[in-house]
Residue, then its C-alpha position, 0 to 999 in steps of 0.5 A: x195342237x192335236x198334231x203338236x200333243x201326238x194325239x186327242x188326250x193330250x191335245x187340249x189337257x192344258x185348257x182342260x177340254x174333255x178328250x170327247x169334245x177335241x174328238x168332235x172338233x176334229x171330226x167337223x161336228x163341233x165348228x164353234x166353241x163357247x166363248x170361253x173356251x175359244x178364248x183359251x184356244x186361242x192363248x194355248x195356240x199362241x203360247x205353243x206356236x208363237x216362240x217358232x215363229x218368231x224364231x222363223x222370222x229371225x232366221x229369215x232376218x238374220x239369212x236373207x230380209x234384214x231390218x228395218x230399224x226406225x229411231x230418233x236418237x242424237x247422232x254424230x261421228x268422229x271424223x278428220x278436221x274438217x268435216x261437220x261431225x256435230x252430233x244431233x238429233x236425227x230421225x231415221x228409218x233404215x233398211x240394215x242388211x243381213x249380216x247386221x240383224x245376225x250380229x245383233x240377234x247372236x248378241x241378243x242371245x249371247x246376253x249383251x246389255x243394251x250398251x253392246x246392242x247400241x254399239x252394234x246398232x252404231x256400227x251398222x248405222x255407220x256402214x249402212x247410212x253414213x257410209x252408204x256401203x262404202x260409197x262414201x265418208x270412208x274416213x268416217x272413224x266412229x258413230x256416236x249414237x246417244x240419247x234415244x227417245x225411240x228405237x224400233x226393229x221390225x223384221 
């Protein structure tokens, strides 16, 4: 926090700690803050660093790591006549590649609503789960992703 604030005088001005107290922590003269100060320090650190940590995790997911999608929803698809395309509730845990993560993040940052994010997720499930990256169900036209009971993304 001291580095972020560029000096001890401004480092903990937010949680109302004196400059001298900050200097004592920096020098190691004080090791353990009192409980109320520790709680304020923790809140301040989370407030300042959490957005940076999230941004790095999103960048990694969108470029190299991808996302893990866990959902329980009604899934079905449109395909040629004779296939079993009836919607049914499924519980899936699927690793989505980085390009799908990037599409979801870009849409979210652009202010896309739930409906559009749901469509992007359905397209990702079509490619990754139903078509297995192009190894099967090549004639699949559209995936329906509705009646979502549970939806969770992990970085």
